[in-house]
C-alpha positions, 0 to 999 in steps of 0.5 A, a space after each residue: 500500500 502506498 504511504 502518503 506523507 503529507 508533512 514532516 517536521 518538528 512540532 513544538 507549541 502544538 494546539 490540540 484539537 479533535 483529530 479524526 481517528 479513522 479514514 473512510 474507505 470507498 463505499 462498497 457494493 452490497 448484495 443481500 441474500 435472505 436464506 431459509 436457514 434463518 440467516 441473511 448473507 450480506 456480501 460486501 464487495 470493495 473495488 480493492 483490498 482495503 485495511 478494515 478495522 471499523 464497520 458501520 451497518 445501516 439497517 431498515 425494516 423492523 422497528 425493534 431488533 437485536 441480532 447476533 451477526 458475524 463478519 466472515 472472510 472468503 476462502 481462497 478458492 476465488 468463489 464467492 459461494 464459500 465462506 470461511 466459517 471462522 468469524 473474524 468478528 462477532 457483533 450484535 446489530 440492534 435498534 438501540 445501538 449505533 451499529 458501528 463496530 471496531 473489529 480486529 484489522 483485516 485486509 479484504 476486497 470482499 467479506 460477508 456479514 452473516 446475520 442470525 435472524 432465527 424466526 424473525 423476518 430478515 432485516 434490510 441492510 441499506 448500506 455498509 461503510 468501512 474504515 481504517 484507524 489512523 496509525 502514527 509513527 514516531 521516529 528520528 530521521 536525519 537530514 540527507 539520508 534516504 529512508 524506506 517504510 515497508 508495510 504489509 508483510 504478514 510474517 514481520 515481527 514488531 521491532 524492539 527499538 530504544 525509542 520506545 523507552 522515550 514514548 512518554 517524553 514525546 509530546 502528543 
């Protein structure tokens, strides 16, 4: 994924204001299939594989509801008919909630939301929005040197640098 560095510098007298904590991904296309097995299967299709750790679901239909649901990744068989039945996240969709969920980060072009309707009539999912939380990096860089930031290596381990000791003395 390309990294878009907007500005770098030394910040001294910072004026704090509310900063966004997430960046919205482009709106996906959704397809809903209500099944006779008491579940609704919502296929969420993005135009590219995005990092996703926030999901917002807009629901219409019945006035009062509370349903268990899961977010499932597709298996690697290039078929949209097979779901990996290990949920990436378990959520509760409710008329008394915001239906905005923080989930463990996934990177996916498509995924399913499976809603447990039980004996209730299916809900209508009018839209799904995804987002990725903003991550910040603090580092010391020297003028005139060239640096590279490599990302998206699933086998990478978290580094253990001395700068972590000074994290409490870095202005936020």
